[in-house]
C-alpha positions as MATLAB code, in Angstrom:
seq = 'MTGPGAAGSPVLSGSELAATVSRLGQAITHDHPDGLVLVGLLKGSVCLAADVARHIEVPCAVDFLSLRPYGAGGQRVHLSKDLDVDVSGRAVVLAVDIVDRGLTVSYVHRLLTERGARSVDVCALFDRATRRLLPVELRYVGSTIGDEYVVGYGLDLDERFRNLPEVRAVDPHALRRAPAASVEALFER';
ca = [
       6.099    3.415  -24.827;
       7.389   -0.215  -24.861;
       6.651   -2.638  -22.163;
       3.326   -4.312  -20.909;
      -0.006   -3.889  -22.579;
      -3.022   -3.553  -21.593;
      -3.537   -6.564  -20.338;
       0.162   -5.763  -18.460;
       2.866   -8.859  -17.093;
       2.493  -10.391  -13.583;
       4.615   -9.288  -11.196;
       2.598  -10.529   -8.102;
       1.511  -13.612   -8.714;
      -1.741  -14.813   -6.009;
      -0.158  -16.658   -4.695;
       2.921  -15.184   -3.945;
       1.090  -11.756   -2.582;
      -0.461  -14.874   -1.039;
       3.302  -16.022    0.348;
       4.797  -12.360    0.478;
       1.262  -11.833    2.880;
       2.240  -13.936    4.937;
       5.871  -13.830    5.968;
       5.425  -10.062    6.782;
       2.336  -11.068    9.329;
       5.277  -13.170   10.714;
       7.688  -10.689   11.247;
       5.132   -8.453   12.479;
       4.075  -10.997   15.173;
       7.784  -11.333   15.414;
       8.722   -7.368   16.853;
       5.327   -6.269   18.656;
       4.413   -9.219   21.102;
       2.785   -6.257   23.001;
       0.075   -6.113   20.055;
       0.016   -2.819   18.245;
      -2.243   -0.217   16.262;
      -2.216   -0.948   11.663;
      -3.212    2.089   10.605;
      -4.111    1.091    6.322;
      -3.218    4.197    4.109;
      -6.289    4.584    1.877;
      -7.404    3.420   -1.077;
      -4.654    1.517   -1.793;
      -4.173   -0.449    1.303;
      -6.935   -1.523    1.894;
      -6.118   -5.780    1.149;
      -2.949   -5.576    2.572;
      -4.195   -4.694    5.670;
      -6.995   -6.610    5.384;
      -4.289   -9.414    4.294;
      -1.942   -8.786    6.477;
      -4.486   -8.956    9.636;
      -5.654  -11.990    9.470;
      -1.843  -12.827    9.938;
      -1.194  -11.077   13.184;
      -0.765  -12.971   15.839;
      -0.556  -10.987   18.366;
      -3.666   -8.124   20.070;
      -3.992   -6.165   16.680;
      -6.370   -2.499   16.255;
      -6.717   -1.749   12.703;
      -7.546    1.696   11.234;
      -7.497    3.869    7.735;
      -6.339    6.596    7.013;
      -7.636    8.702    3.808;
      -5.077   12.265    2.601;
      -7.022   14.148   -0.087;
      -4.663   16.490   -2.260;
      -5.009   19.956   -0.889;
      -5.659   22.219   -4.175;
      -4.629   22.752   -7.450;
      -1.063   20.590   -7.862;
      -1.898   18.128   -5.258;
       1.373   19.716   -3.130;
       0.208   19.242   -0.127;
      -2.245   17.400    1.434;
      -4.917   17.161    4.371;
      -7.181   14.427    6.237;
     -10.066   13.332    4.291;
     -10.773   10.488    6.941;
      -8.872   10.361   10.224;
      -7.980    8.340   12.559;
     -11.098    6.718   15.240;
      -8.223    4.961   17.483;
      -6.253    6.381   19.193;
      -1.684    5.390   19.132;
      -0.785    7.669   22.127;
       0.962    5.168   23.688;
       0.906    2.593   21.403;
       3.380    0.936   18.668;
       1.870    1.244   15.160;
       1.797   -0.268   11.702;
       1.072    1.975    8.942;
       0.674   -0.180    6.160;
       0.572    1.169    2.903;
       1.103    0.046   -0.764;
       3.640    1.841   -2.599;
       6.204    4.237   -2.215;
       8.363    6.036   -3.793;
       9.183    9.792   -3.485;
       7.765    9.344    0.350;
       6.005   12.660    0.307;
       2.790   10.398    1.668;
       4.951    8.273    3.973;
       6.717   10.811    6.028;
       3.462   13.068    6.120;
       1.235   10.550    8.321;
       3.940    9.218   10.495;
       5.394   12.928   11.577;
       1.279   12.766   12.356;
       1.371    9.737   13.925;
       4.232   10.532   15.998;
       2.965   14.150   17.010;
      -0.421   12.541   18.230;
       2.058   10.403   20.894;
       2.616    7.263   18.987;
       5.348    5.357   20.651;
       6.674    3.802   17.357;
       6.068    3.846   14.047;
       7.044    1.172   11.489;
       6.060    1.265    7.754;
       4.285   -1.542    6.081;
       5.445   -1.228    2.113;
       3.577   -3.800   -0.412;
       6.258   -2.129   -2.705;
       8.980    0.044   -2.863;
      10.019    2.296   -4.849;
      13.074    3.832   -3.771;
      14.876    4.838   -7.221;
      11.565    7.685   -6.904;
      12.354    7.978   -3.509;
      12.641   12.667   -2.665;
      12.326   11.970    1.477;
      14.708    8.644    3.572;
      12.004    7.027    4.946;
      12.191    4.006    7.190;
      10.824    1.012    5.586;
      10.417   -1.730    8.572;
       8.812   -4.466    6.302;
       9.000   -4.288    2.042;
       6.928   -7.064    0.426;
       9.206   -6.014   -2.881;
      11.086   -3.800   -4.464;
       9.165   -2.020   -8.246;
      10.529    0.291  -10.661;
       9.179    2.535  -12.449;
       6.112    0.200  -13.829;
       2.469    1.296  -13.354;
       1.225   -1.282  -10.991;
      -2.736   -2.701  -11.069;
      -4.481   -5.526   -8.829;
      -4.567   -6.038   -4.853;
      -5.445   -2.406   -3.716;
      -3.255   -0.929   -6.208;
      -5.402    1.253   -9.502;
      -6.239    2.741  -12.521;
      -8.940    5.479  -13.152;
     -10.323    3.401   -9.709;
     -10.134    0.571  -11.334;
      -8.772   -2.650  -11.158;
      -8.432   -2.816   -7.191;
     -10.636   -5.991   -6.763;
      -7.713   -7.919   -9.175;
      -6.134  -10.650   -7.014;
      -2.639  -10.431   -8.317;
      -0.753   -7.186  -10.047;
       0.101   -6.302  -13.130;
       2.703   -4.024  -14.583;
       0.036   -2.647  -17.282;
       1.104    0.194  -20.291;
      -1.444    2.955  -18.842;
      -2.299    4.661  -21.674;
      -2.895    1.305  -23.796;
      -5.515    0.444  -20.602;
      -7.428    3.302  -21.656;
      -8.150    2.991  -24.970;
      -8.115   -0.929  -25.309;
     -11.279   -2.668  -25.581;
     -13.642   -3.880  -23.358;
     -12.436   -7.805  -23.668;
      -8.608   -7.084  -23.223;
      -9.470   -5.232  -19.824;
     -11.306   -8.019  -19.369;
      -7.917  -10.821  -20.155;
      -6.764   -8.739  -16.340;
      -9.478  -10.706  -15.377;
      -9.343  -14.195  -16.629;
      -8.392  -15.908  -13.827;
];
């Protein structure tokens, strides 16, 4: 496979992420003057949800959902962490890291709608529309992305690299095989 090696190549720098998150927070503030519930989808959206919440300038409750594959093959999901906040009659913005096939976002959108949310808008750091199986409306999009594998800013490889302050495209196979010194290069600032 050609492309990025173990240290990867930058997709969004820390300053680009900050500008993106600020833009998303401003748009959400503008569209929801009466306030909202920001729901982060764990674990990938933890950085996005936290940073966007700091840029929302209207009343904003923050909560998280976590899904797990149900059974072998992961074709179905179930909640492993449910909301603590009641969304009934409230505007909800769902924060997600990447939307590609649309299956998870469609499921969560339906779940929140069934729970009586007045509206459910999706805020995605990345839109990978080339892989879409189900149509989903993304109201707030940070950036579009191709098929590259990305880590950092909440996105992981085997539960590692979520804490990178930027997003990098990596070759996951090379990164798994890389010596520690190569992996440490990801964290050089």
